[in-house]
C-alpha positions as CSV (number, residue, x, y, z in Angstrom):
1,M,-1.7,-6.1,3.9
2,L,0.9,-3.5,4.6
3,M,1.5,-4.8,8.1
4,D,2.3,-8.2,6.6
5,G,5.2,-6.5,4.7
6,R,3.5,-6.9,1.3
7,L,3.8,-4.7,-1.7
8,I,0.2,-3.7,-2.6
9,D,-1.1,-2.8,-6.0
10,H,-4.6,-2.1,-7.1
11,P,-5.5,-5.7,-8.4
12,D,-4.2,-7.3,-5.1
13,F,-6.1,-4.8,-3.0
14,E,-9.3,-5.3,-4.9
15,A,-9.0,-9.1,-4.9
16,E,-8.4,-9.2,-1.2
17,T,-10.9,-6.5,0.0
18,G,-13.5,-6.4,-2.7
19,S,-12.9,-2.6,-2.9
20,W,-11.4,-0.6,-5.8
21,R,-10.6,2.3,-3.4
22,L,-6.9,1.6,-2.7
23,S,-6.0,5.3,-3.2
24,A,-8.6,6.4,-0.6
25,A,-7.1,3.9,1.9
26,I,-3.5,5.1,1.2
27,F,-4.6,8.7,1.4
28,R,-6.1,8.2,4.8
29,L,-3.1,6.3,6.1
30,V,-0.6,8.8,4.8
31,R,-2.3,12.2,4.9
32,E,-4.8,11.8,7.8
33,L,-2.9,9.3,10.1
34,G,0.7,10.1,9.2
35,W,1.8,6.6,8.3
36,P,5.1,6.5,6.2
37,V,3.7,4.5,3.3
38,E,6.1,4.4,0.4
39,S,4.8,4.7,-3.2
40,I,6.9,3.0,-5.9
41,E,5.9,3.9,-9.5
42,I,6.5,1.2,-12.1
43,P,5.8,1.2,-15.8
44,S,2.7,-0.9,-16.7
45,P,2.0,-0.1,-20.4
46,T,-1.1,-1.3,-22.2
47,D,-1.9,-1.2,-25.9
48,D,-4.3,1.8,-25.2
49,C,-1.9,3.6,-22.9
50,P,1.8,2.8,-23.6
51,G,3.0,5.4,-21.1
52,R,0.9,4.0,-18.2
53,V,2.5,3.9,-14.8
54,I,1.0,2.3,-11.7
55,A,1.9,2.5,-8.0
56,L,2.9,-0.2,-5.6
57,Y,2.6,0.6,-1.9
58,R,4.7,-0.7,1.0
59,L,5.4,0.0,4.6
60,D,9.0,-0.5,5.8
61,A,9.4,-3.3,8.3
62,K,10.7,-0.9,11.0
63,Y,7.3,0.9,11.1
64,T,5.5,-2.4,11.2
65,A,7.6,-3.4,14.2
66,Q,6.9,0.0,15.9
67,A,3.2,-0.3,15.4
68,L,3.1,-3.8,16.7
69,A,5.1,-2.8,19.8
70,M,2.7,0.1,20.4
71,Q,-0.2,-2.5,20.3
72,G,1.7,-4.6,22.8
73,G,2.2,-7.7,20.8
74,A,3.4,-9.4,17.6
75,R,1.4,-10.9,14.8
């Protein structure tokens, strides 16, 4: 999803992968593998939690291009 240049949030991730563990995937990419994934926090209030903030994740296109070049091909 990141390699496709998409912004990812939890509902998108869960719908596409069937997993609710987006934070674990991002943790692994960033902390363990060193990928420069950006986190963008946006307000997402609910009646129960008016101060709720969620994260969107993205990978800048230049890093996608670098990764594809290292693999020896484009998508």
